[in-house]
Steps between C-alpha positions, in 0.01 A plus 500: 500500500607856440669646810348793687650851496654441157429714194522327163632732230562458129578760232482466121815535288432850371428618860162646403294278733567326832274275711501498883296247702483408868432130433475244222291232675123548505270276704191335354244447779264315261221759537736795443859579401737760643511806272821599323652845533826675420663815370635596157796741480539682168771710336318772300806568282546133408129466426514763227124558513400131517234371739558237770281193552497209747351157429422206728489166317442135580638264236485123460808379317501143365799510265831681456517821297724333241226242437266766358426404139285647224407793724350270765630583848514230766357733762165650586415817687247422771476862613630839388425843649664830405518836680634831372730642766642806325361748421281413800126462439409578861628704791828359635373477857192299397726230355665425836365181662771394749757650739781345297380690193480824697854459634640417155330803345647731766846352455503489119359848446271666248589273208353194673143376449296227675331203333247250632342174379247257641534132407185325376406210731488245216870488415733210585790522742862502384611147411756343265597153379864421579710458185760227458864603561560490122200720413562859392271803476193584705301222665131416491358740757234743617678835538407847623685810383498877539624685193559875475582664166509832322338545159308754293179312578385179670478316167821639344804281448703476821879508502680251725731776622193687630346198676553359847349174632469362852382145574239454775353205690143425598498257795249328728529425871339210683134576585389583853361220717559128505345293224385142543794262538490273192445128550446226241435129544423203279412132529621249243366148449711233334414180316572193711491710818204495737578828672608840362798733534419837661729804463465850643726804449457839666683829559505725805361801311400625156756780447877465536762773465798477268778315683268348760512119551180312410409215734303226325310261728458160336283221642495155336271217613588197290227242557561353156719207407731731301841620610570876484858505375570874512349841576611794283405862571545798271402866479378590152470847352230530232533796262208552264580731206138605449534796263583343166500121525375383844815287528563348842848426637537284813849516648623315808677755724571268795496122543556241774543132419441371853557128446228435762303177459173375652440124524153342456292555813736774629456877546728803469469848653778736400572869446718590201658843453517662156680823411450637145773755420626670185855435622450130419345568157711775343610296197153376408327655200133592532476549877270796572663780701377820658591790272838649587666836457846531352785383728250370760437138590154346498320182611255239377186666367229568755161335470257701288195641677237639263215739570155354439369585154839560339557306179791266558583508127652849533722416798796366302640234735307342788702319769387241756665237725423151626661231713497161329505187718566185297492144637675229296294181541661163428314223320540174310461675162727792587473820702212747499452845655256663737527879503357801684514869406488755783470863379653793691607862443860628502524876551687793657412601853388856555795696646302584817408130542870407486578764764224369728626143464858604582385690810296199613797264449725741687260514797467121506877445488560749783222364724620322815490120489 
């Protein structure tokens, strides 16, 4: 996440336009999104009578720029909004929405002008598919960008030297309140076996934070005549590219081959710990990641939470997670499988929730025993 008390600044090559922003991460609360604000600094002499505009765009990219053929671009603009900043179309003071803007305007002087955008609530969050180490160019991703430029008019040809771009991120935090802890069970009957096999898998809660261990409670009651030779657990990430093809990519991001067995007539109660991390999947192509800013690290993509009524087809890439519990069952004709899927959400904790948890842990550790 973007650090506090930092100003992000970028100036175009001909020095005519500069962008100043207090943050580059904007939180999607499902029913609303944090507004975007900043300040544009101009050089009237370098402008030479040109106007200054700012655009906010959301783009879904599903191919590299050098793959564009026959005028067909492998990208689609999901949203584009433009504001004229200079000459200003309203009173300068009416364009101020935050204290950061006000401070920047005082510091930068009379050649600075505020801008402000509100995100629609039907746009996806920033997410990208991890390229292979040998891949070059831009990756498949949903990207947000602020672009400031000077031109004779909004529709006139824009020179690269007079353009400045700043990448942004739209992120979601884990929702308030505890959801229902997921639990799945199944019973399997076998030929030549009078009694069934019963399996149950459950988690402690619905939402886990990035980097938090996931405890999987597995209960096996094997009343059948079959021998359970092994129990394999995995955490799968499912990325649905819903915009142009509805392709679905299931990638295992953590696995445990336990080697546990359950004899006929026996039972097993065990808790397994899973820990899905990007650090263990950095070389794997197609893993969905949270969008990242230049020179910053990122993590596995957060679960997608969508507002009711929003068309999923315009959301680019949808991400979900599940724990897979697979029992390998021995038999005379070969092995078979019994599997369970337990869905859960993987997300960022709200910063204040992290602070509360740390304070609670600190109090508990300092309490007398």
